[in-house]
C-alpha positions in Angstrom: 143.3 65.0 107.3 140.0 63.2 105.9 139.2 60.2 108.2 137.8 58.5 105.2 140.9 57.5 103.5 141.6 54.2 103.7 145.9 53.7 103.6 147.3 51.0 101.7 147.9 47.9 105.1 152.2 48.1 103.7 151.7 51.5 104.5 150.1 51.4 108.0 153.0 48.8 108.8 155.8 51.3 108.7 153.8 54.2 110.2 153.8 51.7 113.1 157.6 52.1 113.6 157.4 55.7 112.2 155.3 56.8 115.1 158.5 57.0 116.9 160.1 59.5 114.7 158.8 63.2 114.1 155.7 64.0 112.7 156.9 65.8 109.9 158.4 62.2 108.5 154.9 60.5 108.9 153.1 62.7 107.4 155.7 62.9 104.0 154.7 58.9 104.4 151.1 59.6 103.8 151.3 62.1 101.3 153.2 60.2 98.7 150.8 57.1 99.4 148.4 59.5 98.9 149.0 60.7 95.4 150.1 58.4 92.9 153.8 58.9 91.5 155.1 58.8 88.1 156.8 55.8 87.1 155.2 53.2 89.8 154.0 51.0 86.8 153.7 47.2 86.6 157.7 47.3 85.2 160.1 47.2 88.2 162.1 50.3 88.0 165.8 50.4 88.0 167.6 53.6 88.6 171.6 53.3 87.5 174.1 55.8 88.1 177.6 54.4 86.5 178.8 56.9 84.3 182.0 58.3 86.8 179.9 61.5 87.6 177.8 63.4 89.8 173.9 63.4 89.9 171.3 64.2 92.4 168.1 62.1 92.8 164.6 63.7 93.6 161.7 62.0 94.4 159.4 63.4 92.7 160.8 62.2 89.3 160.2 58.3 90.1 158.0 56.4 92.0 158.9 53.1 94.1 162.5 52.1 92.2 166.1 50.4 92.7 169.0 52.6 92.7 172.3 51.7 91.8 175.8 53.5 92.1 179.0 52.3 90.7 181.7 53.2 88.6 183.4 55.9 91.0 179.9 57.8 90.3 178.8 60.3 93.2 175.2 60.6 94.5 173.3 62.9 96.2 169.8 62.2 97.6 167.5 65.2 97.8 165.7 66.5 100.6 162.3 65.7 100.3 163.0 61.9 99.3 161.1 58.9 100.2 162.4 56.3 98.7 160.2 52.9 98.2 161.4 49.4 97.2 159.4 47.9 94.3 157.2 44.9 95.2 159.8 42.5 96.3 161.0 39.3 94.4 159.1 36.1 93.6 158.0 33.1 96.8 160.8 31.0 95.7 163.5 33.9 97.5 164.7 31.5 100.6 168.3 33.5 101.1 167.8 37.1 102.2 171.0 37.3 99.9 168.6 37.5 97.3 166.3 39.8 98.2 167.9 43.5 96.4 168.8 46.0 98.8 166.5 49.5 98.0 170.2 51.5 97.1 173.2 50.1 96.4 176.6 51.8 96.2 178.9 49.1 94.9 182.7 49.9 94.2 185.8 51.5 95.0 185.7 55.5 94.5 181.5 55.2 94.2 180.1 57.6 97.1 176.9 58.6 98.1 175.3 61.4 100.2 172.1 60.9 101.7 171.6 64.5 104.0 168.7 66.4 104.0 165.2 67.8 105.0 163.5 64.0 105.3 165.3 62.1 103.2 163.9 58.5 104.1 164.5 55.0 102.5 162.7 51.7 102.8 164.1 48.3 102.4 161.2 46.1 100.7 158.8 43.6 102.0 158.6 39.9 101.6 157.1 36.7 103.5 160.2 35.0 104.0 163.0 38.0 104.7 162.7 42.0 104.8 165.0 43.7 102.5 168.0 46.1 103.0 167.2 49.9 103.0 170.8 50.5 102.0 173.9 48.4 100.9 177.6 49.6 100.8 179.7 47.6 99.7 183.1 46.7 97.4 185.2 49.8 98.4 182.5 52.4 97.8 181.5 55.0 100.9 178.6 57.4 102.1 178.1 60.0 104.1 174.6 59.4 106.2 173.2 63.2 107.5 169.6 63.8 109.1 167.8 61.6 107.8 166.2 57.8 108.2 166.7 54.4 107.0 164.2 51.4 107.6 164.7 47.6 106.8 161.7 46.1 105.1 159.0 44.0 106.9 157.8 40.4 106.9 153.6 40.9 106.3 152.2 40.1 109.8 150.0 37.4 108.5 153.4 35.6 108.1 153.5 32.1 110.1 155.7 32.2 113.0 156.8 28.8 112.3 159.3 30.3 109.3 161.0 32.6 111.7 161.2 35.2 108.9 163.5 38.1 109.4 163.0 42.0 109.2 165.4 43.9 106.8 168.2 45.5 107.6 168.5 49.4 107.5 171.9 50.0 107.2 174.7 47.3 105.6 178.4 48.2 105.1 180.4 44.9 103.6 183.8 44.7 102.1 187.4 45.6 102.4 187.4 49.5 102.3 183.9 49.9 102.2 183.1 52.8 104.5 180.1 55.1 105.9 180.2 57.7 108.3 177.0 58.2 110.3 176.3 61.9 111.5 172.6 62.0 113.0 170.8 59.6 110.9 167.9 57.5 112.8 168.2 53.7 111.7 165.4 50.9 112.3 165.3 47.7 111.4 162.4 45.7 109.5 159.6 43.9 111.4 159.9 40.5 111.7 160.1 37.7 114.2 163.5 39.0 114.4 163.8 42.4 113.8 166.4 43.7 111.4 169.7 45.5 112.5 170.2 48.8 112.3 173.5 48.4 110.8 175.3 45.2 110.0 179.2 45.8 109.4 180.9 43.0 107.7 183.8 41.3 105.8 186.3 44.1 106.8 184.4 47.2 106.2 184.7 50.6 108.2 182.0 52.5 109.8 182.6 55.9 111.8 179.5 56.7 114.1 179.3 60.7 114.8 175.4 61.0 115.7 172.2 59.0 115.5 169.6 57.2 116.6 170.3 53.5 116.7 166.3 51.8 117.1 167.5 48.1 116.5 170.4 46.0 117.3 173.8 46.4 116.1 175.7 44.0 114.6 179.4 43.3 113.6 181.1 40.1 112.2 184.0 38.9 109.9 186.3 41.8 110.6 184.0 44.7 110.5 185.1 47.3 112.5 182.8 50.3 114.1 184.2 53.8 115.8 181.6 55.2 118.1 182.2 59.1 119.0 178.4 60.2 119.9 174.8 58.3 119.4 171.6 57.1 121.1 171.8 53.0 121.3 168.7 51.7 122.5 169.4 48.1 121.7 172.1 45.8 122.6 175.6 45.6 120.0 176.9 42.2 118.7 180.5 41.9 118.0 181.8 38.1 116.8 185.0 37.4 116.0 188.7 38.1 117.1 189.0 40.1 113.9 186.0 42.5 114.8 185.9 45.5 116.3 184.1 48.4 118.4 185.9 51.2 119.7 184.2 54.0 121.8 186.2 57.3 122.0 185.3 59.8 124.9 185.5 58.9 128.9 184.1 55.3 129.4 184.5 52.1 131.4 183.1 48.7 131.0 181.8 46.4 133.7 181.4 42.6 132.9 177.9 41.5 133.8 177.1 37.8 132.2 177.3 37.5 129.0 177.7 41.2 127.9 180.2 44.3 129.0 178.1 47.0 130.1 179.8 50.3 128.6 179.4 53.0 130.6 180.5 57.0 130.3 180.6 60.2 128.2 181.2 61.2 124.9 183.8 64.0 124.2 182.1 67.4 124.6 178.8 65.7 126.1 178.2 65.6 129.8 175.0 62.9 129.6 176.2 59.6 130.9 175.1 56.8 128.3 175.2 52.8 129.1 175.4 50.5 126.5 175.0 46.8 126.1 177.9 45.0 124.1 177.6 41.6 123.3 181.1 40.9 122.2 181.7 37.0 121.2 184.7 34.8 119.8 187.8 37.2 121.1 185.8 40.2 119.6 187.6 43.7 120.7 185.9 46.1 122.4 188.3 49.2 122.6 187.7 52.0 124.9 189.7 55.0 124.2 190.0 58.1 126.5 189.9 61.0 124.8 190.1 64.7 126.8 190.4 64.3 130.9 188.7 61.8 132.0 187.7 60.8 135.8 185.7 57.9 135.7 185.0 56.8 139.4 182.8 53.5 140.5 179.2 54.9 140.8 177.1 53.8 143.9 174.8 50.8 143.0 177.2 50.1 140.2 178.7 46.3 140.1 182.3 46.4 140.6 184.1 46.6 137.5 185.5 42.9 136.4 189.5 42.7 136.2 189.5 40.5 133.3 187.0 43.2 131.5 189.3 45.3 129.3 190.4 48.7 130.4 190.4 52.1 129.0 192.8 52.0 126.1 195.6 54.8 125.8 195.8 53.8 121.9 194.9 56.5 119.7 193.3 54.4 116.9 192.3 57.0 113.9 189.2 55.5 112.7 189.6 55.6 108.5 186.3 58.2 106.6 185.5 58.4 103.4 186.7 62.3 102.1 186.1 62.4 98.7 185.2 66.0 97.2 182.2 66.5 97.8 181.6 65.2 101.0 180.5 67.8 104.0 182.6 69.5 106.3 181.9 68.5 109.9 179.9 71.9 111.6 180.7 73.5 114.7 177.8 73.0 117.4 176.2 76.4 116.7 176.5 75.8 112.9 174.6 72.4 113.6 172.0 74.0 115.6 171.7 76.6 112.8 170.7 73.9 110.1 168.2 71.8 112.3 166.5 75.1 113.2 166.2 75.9 109.6 165.1 72.4 108.6 162.5 72.9 111.2 161.1 76.0 109.9 161.0 74.3 106.2 159.3 71.4 107.8 156.7 73.5 109.6 155.7 75.7 106.1 155.8 72.1 104.3 153.2 70.6 107.0 150.8 73.8 106.2 151.0 73.7 102.3 149.8 70.4 102.7 147.1 70.7 104.7 145.7 73.5 102.9 146.1 71.0 99.5 144.4 68.6 100.8 141.3 71.0 101.5 140.7 70.9 97.8 140.8 67.2 97.3 
């Protein structure tokens, strides 16, 4: 790339966090900022899908925009889609709920498929709160595969005395609202308090099969999260007697101060994981044994607290959205093949754009 190119400040903020992702995501982010997109005008674009049909959103068709899905409508976010929110809000916004999510799926029967090569969505930036990248509510459901979400950032010059919060990557809320996460990278927005990778509340249900959670997971007001795999880099906070976090595999928990340290392996994995969970106000930490489990105490580990919740023999089945268009779970070989194909496509795309830039 030409070193003289001056990237927008907001893009540089995003790239600072995207450095933890693949080179492909970073390059594609730069591509979209370098070439102005149709539709990025003074008006604030909004696309509404509410006719009860099936649609595909393509990034090449639109600039920064909000997307709403409702009325039992299904939407597939196409590959190579980087979705930016428009410039956010007036300066009198004082409540994070007033800042609109970039993608909203809003009622029962509506469904979003977010799975493809280099699919990415950003929350909006604001001086007080960062916007949510994706919100599932009102009984809607979503499947999130290979892709990434990042909450909106609070500008770096904001005074820390305002205690600004970064935006959430994914928020799932409301009775019968469901999301399945199977390989997504979720990043909270930057702020005095970073945004959450995942925020689950109001009796919503989330099933995690795989994914990279780079910031906190927060569960409250009856939210429930069922974990079958994933990489958890920050703590998981569970608040309230109706809220639940459930790990399926071979796990034990060790009480350590204010937190429970969940140690063990997910089904089909030999890698031992350690996850910090903070259950408060009688929240439920449930460890469900799946497969043949042998969990001898590890050398140098604290002694399990007798008051710690033991491995449960219950067989609670996590709810999963099952619309007709939902992908079927792949075998390990199929998943590997899919990833390799995507890597090849990514390499070809990068070579093409390097050649394209040489003419500018």
